[in-house]
N, C-alpha and C positions, 0 to 999 in steps of 0.2 A: 451498609452497602445495598441492602434490599430496598425495594420500593413497592408501593401498592398501585395496581393498575387503575387507571382513570375509568370512571363509569361511562358507559355508552350513552351518548346524547344525540338527540335529533336536532339540536340547535345548530345554526350555521357555524362553521369553523372559525375560530379566531386565530389569525396568523400573526406571528411576531413581526414587529416593524423591520423594514429593510435595514440591515446593518450599515453604519456609516463607512465601514471599511470591509473588505472581503475577509472571509474566514480562510486562513492559510493552512493547508494540509501538506505535510511533507511525506513522501514515500521513497525511502532510500534503501539501497541494497546493491549487491554486486551484480554484474552482468548476468541476465537470465534468471534472476531470483524471483521473478513474478510481479515486478513493479507495474508493468503495463496492464496486466490482467486485473490487478486490484484497482488501478486508476480507472480503467474502463468501467469497472463495476460501479464506482462512485458516480461517474458521469451518467451511466445508464439509469441509476436509481433516482438521482436528483434531476436529471434532464440537462441536455447540452445547452439549453437556454439559460441555465443558472450556474453552470460550472465552466470555468476556464482551466484547461489542463495544459501544462507545458513540461518539457523535458530538458533538464540541465545538460544532458549530453549534447544538445545543440550548440553548446559553447566551446566545442573542441577548437583548438587553435590551428591544428593541422588536419588536412584531409588524409584519406587512407594511403594514397600514393606517396605523399610527403613523409608519412610515418615509416614507410618501408625502409627508408635510408637513415632512420634515426633510432637511437637506443632509448625510446620512450614509448610508453603505452598511454591510451586514453584515460587510464585510471590515475595518472600522475597529475597533480595540480598544474605543473608547468606545461602540460599539454592542453590546458584549458584557459580561457579568458576568465579567470576567477574574479578579478576586480569588476568586470562587467556583469558577471553572474550575480555577485553580491549587490551591486547597485540596482540591478533589475528586480531582485527579490525585495529590496527595500521599497522600490517604487510600487510594485504590485501590492505589497502589504499596506501601503498608504492609499490604495485605490487608483493609482496612476497607470496610464498605458505605457508600454515599452515597444521598442523596435527590436524584436528578438531574432538572433541568427538561426539558421536552420542547417542541420547536418543530415544528409540523406543516407540513412543506414543501408539502403538497398545497394548503393554503389560506393559509399564512403566519401561522397563529395560535399563541399560546402556550397549552398545555393543561396539565392536572394533572401534577405530577411523578411519577416512579416510583422505587421502591427498587431499587438495583442492587447485587448481591453480586458481588464479584470472584471469578472462577473461576481455574483454573490459568494461563490466558493471558488478558490483557486487551489488546484492540486498540482504540486510540483514533484515530479518523479525524476530520479536520476542517481548518478553515482556519488556526487560530491556536494549535495545540497546542505549538509550539516558541517561543512569543512571549517567554517569560522564561526565565532560566537555571534557576530552580527548577522550572519545568515541564519543560524539557529534561532535567534531571537525574533525572526520574522514570522515564525510558525506558531499557530495556536495548537496544532496537533502534529506530533512527530512520530512517524511509524518507520520501523526498520524491518526489512524482510530477511530472515536468517535461515534458509533451508539448509539441510545437511549438505556438505560440500559435494559429495558424490552425486546427489540428486540434482544440484544446481549444474554440475558439469554435464549430466545427461541432457538437461533442458537446453543448455547452451549449444551442445553439439547438434541436437535436433533442430533448434531454431535457426542457427547460423547456416546449416546445410539446406534447410527448406526455404529460407527467406532471403539469405544473403549470399548465396552462391559459393559457399565454402565446401571443401571436402573434409571428412571427419579428421584426417590426420592434420590438416591445417588448423582446425579449431583446437585440437589437443595441444599442438605446439604453441598456439596463441595463449591458451590457458597457462601453460608453463611459464611463458614470458611474463604474464601478468601477475603471477603468484606473489612476488615480492611487493608489488604496489597494492595488491588486494590486502595483504597483511598490514601494510604500513598506513594506507590512506582510507580504505573502504571499511574494513571491519571495525576499526576503532569508533566509527560513527554510531555503532550500535549503542554505545553508552549514553548518547544524547537523546535517545528515543523515549517517548512516553509509553509506546506500545511496541513490543517486539513480537513478530509473527513468524512462527516456524511451522510450515507444512512439511509433513514427513510421512514416509511409508509406515504402515503398522508393524512391519517386520522386514527382515532381509529378503530381498527379491531381486531377480534380474530384470523383471518387467514391473513397471510402476504405472498403475492406472491413475491418472490425475484426478479422476472423480472419486477415488477411494482413499484419499490421503487423510491422515489424522492431522490435527493442528494443536499447537501449544502456544498460548498467548502469555507473554510476560507483561504484566500491567503495573506500571510504576505509579507511586503516589503523587507524581507531578500532575496527574489529572484525576478527577473523580471518576470512579468506575461503577456506575449504578447498575442495578438489576442482577448483579452476579450471584448473590445468595439466593435470590428468588429463582433464577435460572437453574442453579444447581439443585435446589430443593424440588422444583416442580418437574424436573426431568429424571428424577430417581424413581425407579420401579422396583420395589422390593430390594433385592441385593444388586440389581443392575443399575449402574451409575455411569452412563456414557459421557457425562459432562461433570468434571470434578474441579472444585475450587479449593486451593490450598494457599496458605501463607508460607512463604519460603524466602530464601535469599538468592539474589542474582548478582554475582561479582561482589558479594559482601553487603549488598543493600537489600532492605526488606521490600518484597514485591508480592503481588498476588499472581499465582499461576492458575490459568484456566486451561484444562486439558479436555479436548474433544476427541473422542475415539473415531476411528474410521468406520464407515458403514452405519452411522447413526440412523435409526429409522426415521423416515420423513415425518411421521406423526409427532416424534419428539422434537424434531427441528421446528415443526409448526408451533409447538408450545413456546419455544424461544422467540419465534417471530411475533407471536401475539403479545408476549411480555414487552418486547422492545417497541412494537408499533403502538401499544397502548400508553406508553410512557413518554415517547418523544414529543418534543414541543411542536413539531410540524404535523399538520393533519395529513392523512395518507392520500388525499386527493392530489397532493403535490409530489407524491413519491410513486415510483413504479415498483410495486411489490414484486411483480413477476420477474423483474430483472435480477433479483437477489440470487447470488450463487451461480449465475450463468457464466460460462467461459467458452472460448473458441478452441476446439480441438480438431485441427485440420479443417475440413469442410463442414464439420458438425458443430452445433451449439449444444453443449451439455450442461448439466447442473452438478455441483459439488455441495454436499451438505456442510462440510467443514468450511469451505469458502463462504457459503451463505452466512454461517454464524460469525465468522470473522468480519465480513462486510456489515452485518447487522450491528455489531458493537461499534464499528466506525461510524455508521449512520447515526447511532445514538449519541456518540460524542459530537458529531457535527451539529446535530439538532440542539444539544446542550450549549455548545459554543455560540450558535446563532442566537439563542435566547439571552445570552449574557452580553452580547456586543451592542 
């Protein structure tokens, strides 16, 4: 799993040829699991001119007012145009444009569709993107976001009240209504992922600073995961090992676990960045290094070292996929 950093060269960069089809990346998880934050990070690092990002939640069959009189939640496949979603993923994976519906989360309405042209990378985030085998087979890289449930609920209450006009009691009631569908349709998709990402607090706390979360990555052998031994080795300082790699089992299957402590010093995070940047197939002139780990926290743009490391590994996966297509 380890690799050797490429020597520094003053020669002009050699870029891989443009892939004949886009690289398809899935980012799936329950509502408010952090999908948009991770998606925005990929767009910012690679550039909006090379990344198409879509949300499968746009395929809701009913608007918010219609759902009020129905015993169905947006998490249920019957509440979504699953056939159209599957067809559109197949088209995008073949490099074809789609006319995508739009669901306005600000007021829960369905508005005019938009033409979407796939760029070199297509990131698909949403609740149900791995629901069928044909959908799963569209993706080169499948990520599932799996925060602890109490943290996800905090995030959802904060987001829905700040951005969608809900009161806390309404969000809590909605979470209870959705619980059965979450368990039946959303969480089982975790098993389809190549990478499972869990941001979590370092310990019990009533207040959670999003910039100080730890992260655990479950890395399944369905994808190669380079750099891991090198990262774990070069970030060890005497007995201090903030990044730990171990072989374990996840739901009975062998996986690599990569644990990143909260509050990792920036100088150690910088070591990881150098390892990944030196090994990826894309020259850094094409990537915005400064965008790594940034997230929006209210009106502030902040940096999280654990988010940066998770994004870096995904950037490495994307670069590897690009080189093989």
